[in-house]
N, C-alpha and C positions, 0 to 999 in steps of 0.2 A: 920549813916545817919538817921535822924528822919523820921518816917513813914508819907507819904503824907496823909493829911486829906481827908476822903472820901467825894466825892461830893454828894450833895442832890438835890432834887427837888426845895428846897428853893433857892439854889444857882442859878439855871437856872432862876427862877422867878425873883430874885433880879437883876440879870444882865440885864434882858430885861425890867424891870419895869412892869411885868405882874403878875397876881395872880397865886398862886400855883395851883388853880383849873383849870385855862386855860392850864397850862403846862401839867397837868394830862390828860385833854381831848385830847390834841395832841398825847400824848404817847399811849392813848388807841384807837386812830384812830377814834375819834368821828367826825361825819360829821357836828357838830355844830360850829366848829372853822373855821374862815375865811381863805382862801387860803394864803393870805399874812402873816397872823399871824402864820400859820402852818410852812411856809417857814422860818420865823425868828427863831422860836423855834428850828426847826431841824438843822439850821445852827449853833446856839449857842451850842446845844448838841454836835454836831460834833467838834466844836472849843475847848470846855473844856474837852471833853472825858467822858461825863457823861454816865453811863450804867444803863439802866432801868431794875429793878428786877420785872418782871411782877408777878411772883408767890407771892412775898412778898406784892406787892400792892394789889393783890386779897385778900390775907388774911386780910390785914389792912382794906380794904373797904368792906369786906364780899361780894365781887362780883366776877364774873367770865366772861371770854371772850369766853366761849364755850357753845354749846348746844348739848345734847345727842340725837342721833337718833337710835332707836332700831326697827328693822324690823323682821318679822317672817320667811322670806325666801329670803335671799340675792341672791340665785341662780336664782330667778325669775327676768327677765329683767324689769318688771314693777317697782320693788323696786329700781333697779339701776337708772332708770329714775327719780323716786320720790326722791331718795337721791340726785341726781344731782340738782334738783330744790331746795331742802332744802339748799344745800350748796351754790348755787348761791345767794339766798336771804340773807343768813347769812353772806357770804363773803362781800356783798355790804355794810354792817354796821360794819365790823371788827370782826365778830365772826367766830370761826372755828367749824366744825362738828365732834363730837366723835361718831363713828359708831359701832353698835353692832348688831349681828344677833342671833336669838333664835332657828332657825331650827324647829319651831313649838313645842318646848319643854317648858312647864311651869316652870320646874325646872331650865332649862338653863336661862330662862328669869329672874328669881329671882336672879341668880348669876350675870348676866350681869348688872342688875339694881344696885345691891349692889356694884359691882366693879366701875360702872360708877359714882355713888354718891361720891365715894372717891375722884374723880377728881373735885368735886364741880361745876358741870355744872349750868349755869344760868337757864336752863329749859330742859325739855325732851319731845321729840316727840316719841310716842310709837304706833306701829301697833301690837296689842296683839297676842300672840300665842293662838291657839285654846284651849279652856278650861280655859282661864285666869279668875281670880277673882280680882275685884277692891280692895278689902281689902288687899290682899297679895301684890299687886302692891304698894299701899299706904304705907304699912309697909316697903317695901324695899327702896322706894324712899325717905321717910321721909316727914314731914309736910310742909317743906318750899320750896320745888322744884316744880315749876309749871309744869304741864304735859298736853300735848295735845294728845288725843287719835285719832288715824287715822284708817280708814278702817273697824274695827270691834268694835262694841259697848262694853263698859265695865261698870259694875255697879259702881256708884259713881258720884260725881260732877266734871266732866272734860269738858274742851273744846273738842268738837268732830267734826271731819271733815270726811265726807264719800262721796261716789258716790251714784247716784240714782240707787241703785241695782235693786229695783223692776221695775222701768221703763225700765232699760236696758234689763233685762231678758224678759220683756213683748215684747219689740221691736224685740228682737231676735226670740222669738217664733212666733210672729205675721208674721214676714218675712217668716219663714219656712211654716207656714200655707198658706200664700198667694201663695207660690210656689206649693202647692198641697199636702203637707205632712199632714198625719193624725196620724202617729205613731212617736211621737217625744220624745226622751229621754232627761233626764237631767243628765249630766255626770260630776263627780268630786266634790270635796269638802265634808265637813261633816256638819251635821245638828246642831252641837253645836257652829258653827260659825255664828254670826249674819248676816254677809254679804251673806253667803250661804243660810241661811233661807230666807232672803229678795229676793234673786234671784229665789229661788224655788217658792216663793209666786207669783212673777211676771210671771214666766213660767206657773204656775197653773192657774193664772187669765186669761192669754191670751188663754189657752186651753178652759177654761170654757166659755169665751165670744164667742168662735167659736163653742160651743156645743160639745167639745171633752173632753175626760177623759184619763188621763195617767194611763197605767198599772203599778202596783208596780214594776215589773221587769225592767221597763224602767228608774228607778232611780238607778244609779250606784254611790255609795259612794267610794271615793278614795282620798288619799292625793293629794293636789292641785299642783302636780309636773308633769313634762313631762315624767319622767321615769315611775312613777306609772300609769299614764294614758295609756301609751303604753302597760304596762303589763295587764291592765284591759280591753283592747279593746274587747277581746273575750266575756266578760260578757254580751255585748249587744245582742249576738246572741245565747244564750244557750236555749232560749225558744221562741216558737211562740205565738203570732205574734211578729216578731222582728221589732224594729224601723227602719225607713228609714232616720232619721236625729237626730241630737243631739244639744242641747244648752249646752255649756261647761261652767264650773264655771269660768275659766279664759283662757287666751291665752296659757299659759304653758300647761294646760290640753288639749286644742284643738290641739296644735301642737304635743303633745304626742299621742293623739288619731289618728291623721293623720298617724303617723309612725306605730302605731299598726294596722291600717286598711290595709296599704300597705303590711305589713308583712303577712297579712292573705289573700292577693290576691284581696283586694278591692281597689277601686279608689276614694279617697275623691274628692268631686265635680262632680263625675259622677255616682258612685254607692251609695254614701252616702253623705248627706249634713251636714256640721259642721259650727256652729257659736261660736266664742270665746267671750272673755270679757276682755277689757283693751286697745287694739290696741297698743301693744308694737311695737317698730321699726321693729322687725323681722316679724311681721304679714304680712306686705306687700310684703316680700321677700320670704315667704315660698312657697312650691310647693304642691298644688296650693296656691296662695295668699289667706289669711284668711279673710273671712267675720267676722266682730267682732263689739263689742260695744266700741266706742272711749271714753276714760276717761281722756285724757291729763295728764298722771302721772307727767310730769315735772312741769306743771302748778299747780297741786295739791301740789307738794313739796314746791313750792314758797309760795302758800297760807298758808300751815301749818307753815312755818317758820315765815311769817309775823304775824300770829296770836299768836305764842308763844312769839315773840318779843313784841307784844302789851301787852300781859299778864305780861311779865317781867317788862315792864315800869309801868304798872298800875295793881297791883294784885287785885284791887277792881272791875275790869270789870265784867259785868254780864257774866255768862257761855254762850258760843256760841255753838249752834248745827247747823252745816252748811252742806247742801247736794249739791254737785256739779251736774249739769245736764250732761247727756250723749247723744250720738247719734249713729245711726247705720251706719256702713261703709260696703257696699256690694262689695265683691270681688268674686273670682272664687271657693271658697270652698263650696258654696251653689248651689243647682241645684234642679230641680223637682225630685220627686221620680221615680225610675225605674219602668218599667211596671211589671217586675217580680223581686223577690228578692231571693238571695241564690246562684246566679251564680258567677263564679269567673272571674276575669279580664283576658282578652286574650292579 
């Protein structure tokens, strides 16, 4: 029996009297094709049994239908929300998300980038690990893959999307000052992270505007995770005068600090005031509910995806540096300072 001739895109186009380019747009899920045309093409493909080889098409067209997303801490719910927003926006135009996490390791980041590039993504969204260098990222990603940097600045010419870190920390500190606190710590994060530096600057600016100065021991550096924050909670109280409140680097740190305080017999929102940063979904459900800086991570994800898609469509676009506004959400984890400090909860 002679082998059946392999069907091609040209066969589908010829049968329908359409161009090969139109058939290709349908197969790639392009929104540019009319609904009735899409229905005709799909019906003909099913009738003749044509099978679309997407991998081969990508190689021929030197294009891809995926975007890489690399975050520095996948265990942080903020990044889960951010990733959901990215995926929503990409799925709406027929792209899929390739997800990687670095765990704050620069070495792991290079390995993830190198592996991801082998899948030929059309673009990459990167939240850099602490200590990242733009030149190393560029080498791993190659010259032809557009990259949007999110959350932490990276040296080089990249589209950059961030939150208003300075303003957010200023609002958090200002809120604590208004409640009567004068001894306010900044808890979590590391100085070599641009987002942490900006939040520290906002915190210091609010103190200065109120005529206050932070004691060096009130700055507690720690990995920006819940577990590490819980472990470091005691560092707030090793020297006098001890703080009565803390601005936390992010919500994961704030929730960890709450756990650490409870383990030491202190009551968040009664004995000690805490403000987070991000407003992850869990913030409103914690005990007590967390006062925090709202950043709308899912919306940030959609914005990041829309920008990388625009860059993919037009590589000549000017580099965009965009800062999203933030707002203060007051809940029950903040309170006025206690009259005396050092007592244990009863």
